[in-house]
N, C-alpha and C positions, 0 to 999 in steps of 0.2 A: 211395473211398479208396486210400490209397496203405500197403503194409504192409512196415515194415521192422523189423529186430532191433535191440538195443542194440549199439552201435557200430559199427553201419553210417555209411556216408556217406549224405547225402541231396544227391541234386544238382538243383539248380532252375533254371530259367531262365524269364525275364520278357521278354515280346516285344510291342512298341508294332506295331499295326497301322496303320500310315501309309504313304502313298507319298511322304511328304517325306521324302528323305536325311538333312537338316540337323537333324534330332531325334536326343535321344539319352536314354537310361534311365539313372538313378541308384538305387540302393538304398538308402532312408534309412533306414526301419526293419524289423526281420522279429523278433515277438514271438511266443514258443509258449505255449499254454494249455491246461488240460484243458477247459475250457470254452468252445464258440465262441462265446457271447455276453457273457462276462467276460473280458478281457483285462488285468487290472488287477489282481484279488484274489489270482488264484495264476498267476504267468506269469513267464516267464524271457525275459530280453531275449537274442536272438542278435546284433544289430546295433541302435543307436539313435541316432537325429540323424547318422546317418553314422559314428558310432563304434561298431568294434566289441567286443561284449561276450563272446563266446564264442571260446577260442583256436582252436576247430576251424575256423571260418569262414574262408573263401577265398573270393576272385572269380577268374575264369576270365577268360581274355582272348577277345573274339569281333572279327572282323573288319567286324562290322557295330554302327553306334552306337547302333542300337535294340531289341539286345539286352542283357539284363544277365544272367552267369549267376555263379553262385555254390553252395557247399554248406556243409554243417554236418555234425558227428556226431552220432547221436542217440545222446544219454547219459543220464543218469539220469532225465530227467523223462517218458523214454519208458518205464522201468523202473517207477516210480510211478504211472502212468496208462495205462491200456487204450488211451485214444485221447488225441491231442494235436492239435490245432488251430493254424496260420500265420496270423498277418495282418502282411500286409507292406505297407509304405507306400512308393512310389517316386516320384518327380519326373521330368517330363518338360521337357528345355528344349533352345533353342536350342545345337546344337553350335559351339561356339567362342564362346560368349556366359560369358566367363569372371565375371561379377559374377552368376550363375545359381548356383542351389541345387547343380546337378549338379557343379561345380566346387568349392565348398567344402569338400567333405569332412565330417569330423567336427566338429561345434558343440558341443563339451563347454563348458558353462558353468563359471566360475570358482564357489568356495564363496560369495564375497560377493554375487556374482549370485543364487545361488539364495536366501540367504538375505533379500535385498532381494526379490526377487519372491514369498516366502512372505509378509512381514512385510505385502506390498501387499495380501495379499489379506482 
């Protein structure tokens, strides 16, 4: 466990253990939840599908493409729950492959696509 107080910044780094220098890491989704087994009932999106959902989220430069560095502020969900768990999804792509997920950035679906997707189910 990592202990922080309300309004403190939490700094994270993901590192890809690979000898291939042509790979890169992209933070696609990070969700906070008080339940380590349920990230949908009570959850807070920090970043989802590459779209920043929390205004305190920021990325940090790394000279190495196989590092992803970012931070966010421990705000009200920390206050309401004694423990908060994070689940992050990252993509690993070839450096320079501009058609890969790592280069697509925020993938927000339009309202029409969301309506069509929900009516298909």
